[in-house]
N, C-alpha and C positions, 0 to 999 in steps of 0.2 A: 789454719793450723800453724802453730809456731814451729820454728826449726828445731829447737831443743824441747824435749819433753819436760813436763812439770814433775816435781817430786810427789810421792804418794800422799803426803799430808795435805798438800795444796789441792790436789784433785779431790780428796775426800772432803776437804773443807767446802769446796764448791758444790759437791753433791749434797752435803748436809744443809747448806744454805738453800739450795733448790728444794730439797725435801721439806724444809720448814715452811715453805710457801704453799705446799699441798694441804688441802683440808683433811683433817682426821674424820673418820666416818661417824664419830659419836654424835655429831650434829647434822648429819646428812640423812635427810628423809626423802631425797629425790632420786636416789640411785637404786638400780636393781642389782648392784654388786655389793660385796661386803668384804670384810677381812677373810682371806683364805684360811682354812684350817691349818694349824701348825704342821700336821703330818704331810699335807700337800706341799708346804713350803720346803720341808726337808727332802721330800722325794724330788721336787723340782731341781734342787741344787745337785742332787746325785746324778741327774741325767741332762745337765745343762748343755752338753755338746751333741746330744742325740738329734739327728736330722731325719725325720720321717719322710722327707722328700725322696730319699734313697734308702728305704728301710732294709734293703739287702745288706747294708753295712751295720744295721742296728736291729738284728732279728729279735733280741730280747725285748726291746722297746715295742717292736711290732706285735709281739705276743701279748704284751700288756694292753695294746690297743684292741686286739681281738677279744681279750677278756672283758674290757670295758663295754664293747658292743654286745657281748653276751649278757652282761649285767643289765645294760639298758634295755636289751630285748626282753629280758625277764620282767623288768619294771613296766614295760609298755606292751606286754602280751604279744611278743613276736619271738618265738624260740630260735629262729634262724635269720637274724637281720643281716642286711648288707649295708655297708656305710663306712664312715670314717670320722675321725675327730677333726673339727673345723676350728676356725678362730672365733666363732660365735654365730648368733642368729642370722646376721646379714649374709655371711658366706653360705650358711646352710640354706637359706631361702633362695639365694641366687642359684645354687647348684640344683635344688629341687625343681625350680622352674626351668632351668637349662635342660635337665633330664626330661621333663615333660615335652619341651620343644623338640629335642633331639630324637625322642621316641616317636615323634609324629612328623617325619620328614616330608610326607606327602602334602602337608598343609603349608601353603606358601605365606600366608599372613596370619600367623597364630595369635591367639589372645588368651588371656587368663582372666578370671573374675575373682576379686578379693573383696572383703568387707571394707567399707569406708574407714573402719577403725584399725585397719591393718598398719603394721609398722612402716615407717618411712623407707625401709629397705626395699619395699616394692616399687617405690618411685625410682630408686636406683636401678632396679631390675628392668623397668621399662626403658631406661636410658641405655644400660649396658647391653642388654640382650635384644634391643630393638623389637620388643614385643608389646602388643597393645594390652595394657593393664586396665581393666574396667572395674569400677568400684560400685558395689551394691550398697544401698542405703542401710542405715542403722535404725532399729526400732527404738521405742521409748525406754526399753530395758537395756539398751546399749549393746545389743547383739545384732548380728546381721539379719536382714529381712530375706529369708530363704526364697520367698516367692519372687522377690525382685531379682535375686541372684539367678534363679532358674530362668527368668525372662530374658536375661542378658546372654544366655548361651546361644551360640549359633554354630554353623558347620565348621568354623575356624577355631572354636574353643578347644584348647588342649587340656585345660585343667581348671580347678577351682581351689580356693584356699580358705581354711577356717582357722580361727585364732583361739588358742586355749590359754587364756591369760593375757588379755589385751594390754598394751603398754600403758594406756591412759587410765583405764578403769578396772583392769584385772578380770574382765568378764570373759565367759567361755561361750563361744558360738554354739549353736545346736549342731554339733558335729555329726550326731546320728542321722539327722535329716540331710546334712550335706553328703554323708556317705551314700544315702539312697539316691540323691541327685547325681552323684558321680557314676554310680552303677547304672542308673537309668539312661544316662547319656554316653556311657562308655568313655569316660574321661578320668583323668587323675585327680586325686584329692590330696593336697599337702596340708598338714596341720602345723602351724607355727606355735609350738609349745615351748619356746625358748625360756620363758619364765615359768609357766604353769607345769612343765614336765616334771620338775622336782618338788612340786607342791601338791598337785591334785592327787597323786597316788597315796599320799600320806595323811589325807583328811578323810573323815568318816564317810560322808555322803558327797559325791562329786559327779558332775556330768560326765558321760562317756566321751572320750576324746582320742583313744589310741587305736592300736591295731586289732583290738577286739571287734571293731567296726570294719566290715569287709571292704568298704569303699576307700579306706585310708591307704594311700600308697606310699606316703613318706611323712616323717616327723622331724622337726627341728627341736632340739633340747639343749640347754646351756648348763653344763656343770659349773661354769664360773659365776652363776647367779646363786640360786638357792642350793646348788650342789656343793658349795663351799670349796670349789677348786680354784686353781690359779688362773689369772687372766693372761692370755686368752685361752679359753677352753669351751668349745661348742661341740655339738655332734649332730650328724645327719644320718638318719636310718631310713632305709628303703625296705618295702615288703618283698620286692622281687628283684632278682639279679639283673633282669633286662634293663631296669632303671639305671643301675650302676654301669652296665656295659655301654649305655648310650653316652656316657661321659668319658669313655676310654680314649686316651691319646698315647701314641708310641713314644718311648723314651730310650732310644738306642744306646746312648752313652752312659747310662746308669747301670747299676747291678740288677735293677728290675726292668722288665721289658715294657711296662706301661704304667700310667698313672690315671686315676679317676678324680683327682682333687683339683681344686681351683688354683690354689697356691702351689708353687714348686717346693720350696723349702718349707717344712713344717716342724714345729717344736715337739721333739720327743720329751722334753721336760714337762710340758703341759700334759702329755699322755701319762707320764709317771705320777704327776701330782693328782690327776683325776683318778687314776687307778688306786692310789694309796688312800685317798679320802673315802672313796666308795667302799673299799674293802674294810677300812677301819670303822666307819660308821654303821654300815649295813642298813637295812630297812628300819630297824629299831632306832638307830641313831638319828636318821633323817626324820622319822616320825616325831621324835622328841623335839627336834629343832623346829619343824613345821608347826607343831602344836603350841610351842612357846611363842612363835611369831603370831599365830592366830589369837592366842590369849592377849598378847600386847595390842593386837589390832582391835579387839573388842574393848579393851581398856581405853584405847584412844577414842573410840566412838562414844563410850560412856562419859568420859571426861569432857569431850567436846559438847555433848548435849547439855552438860551442866552450865555451859556458857552460851547456850542457845545456838549452837552451830551443829548442823546435821549433815549426814552423808548424802551425797547425790543419789546413791543407790546402796543397798546392803551389800557388803563385799562378799565375793565368793572366796577370795584368798586374801593375802596380806597386802593389799593395795586399797587405799581409802581416798576417795575424792570428797572433800568437804565443800559444801555450798556456802559461798561467801560473796559479798558484793566487792567488786573491784579486785579480783585475785592478783592482778599484776602488781598493784600497789602493796598489797599485803605481803606478797612474796618478797618484794624489795625491802619492806620495813622489817620483816623477820630476819633477813640476811644482814642488813646494815646495823640494826640495833641489838640483835641477840645472837647472830652468827648461824641461825638455822638455815639450811638449804632445802627448800621445797620446790616443786615444779607446779606448773599450771596446765589445765586442760582447755581445749578450744570449745567444744560443744558437747554438753553444757559447760560453761566456764566454772572452774572451781580450782582449789588448791589440791594438788595430788601428793599423797604421802605413801611411801613404800616402807613397810615395817620389816626391815631386814634383821638378821641375827645379831648385829652389833647394837641394836636398840635395847634399852632397859626400861623397867617400870618408872624409875626416877626420871629418865630422859623424856618419856612420854608425858608424864605429869608436868614436868618443867616446860615442855613445848607448849602444851595447852595453856598454861598460865601466861606464857609470853605471847601467845596468840590472843589471849584475852586482853592483854595490855595494848597490843596493836589495834585491835578492834575498838577499844574504848578511846584510844587516842584519835583514831580516824573519825569516830562519831563526834567527839568533842570538837575537832577541827571543822567538821561539816556544819556544826551548829553555831560556829563563831561568825 
């Protein structure tokens, strides 16, 4: 840091230069995030100094958080949820597993069982919480093998995890079956619906995944994904208060006597942004956004089939994995030659595309045409 501060214009120039290096979302097909809704941006700016780490100082913001939990509870069929707004799915998953562990103090070497398709945050959980994270195999339809998951349960298992919208393929595990397993074994079931939580309730037919299933004890859902809120905005909901209480720590120097959160300081601005967009859009608004994304998803598949590229599996939501040879090279070529950002999956290998609200019909068609050029170039090069 220099001794004398820079003038406003110079600082802003540096910021604009840095911002120009960030990729605009228009050609991003790899991210589960998107442009936040304008009303979320305005609300965020209004509450920029609010700190939910000591919400006794910001009771108005705290009331907004409680209203969000009520709206999410209505969406996920839990009229009286316990929980709070997190920074996103990783924190929510950590806290859900921490609650499982803390609620089972009598177990010395606890373990949890997750699908092999689970988000990499569960690898962090194994490290941070020093808990054994066992991975159940995935079936050919890319959902967890419930028989294998059941076989991994032992006397030290405190909980299991199901995914509602897997990161790679957007698949939904058979949560109804996992609910039965959890009940039969008297263990907790956490559902990672970080992505699917704001998608599944707004499409016509969808697999059961929420608190309607009696074995579901907690759910992670991210407003900063398809919820159109500000980054970071996640949420963790518990069915029972005892799960929240297992996370309690005393906070004697604050205006509140305890916290249940992982982070100390929390953004009240994210709370305000999430409240604003959920109130503004309502279920009807979200249904429109999700249906539009699904229409674009089906358009992507139709256009891809025209160039003889097919999905690995029919999508449940707005995530598509296209089966291609040498996905890593195709990913690189799409980025270097045309500016498209896609991701790849490991098993089965494919290019993965997330059709978020910033996508348009024109962009989808343009992408497929550029993909066609890349494939033709690679085929020509292979024949030389």
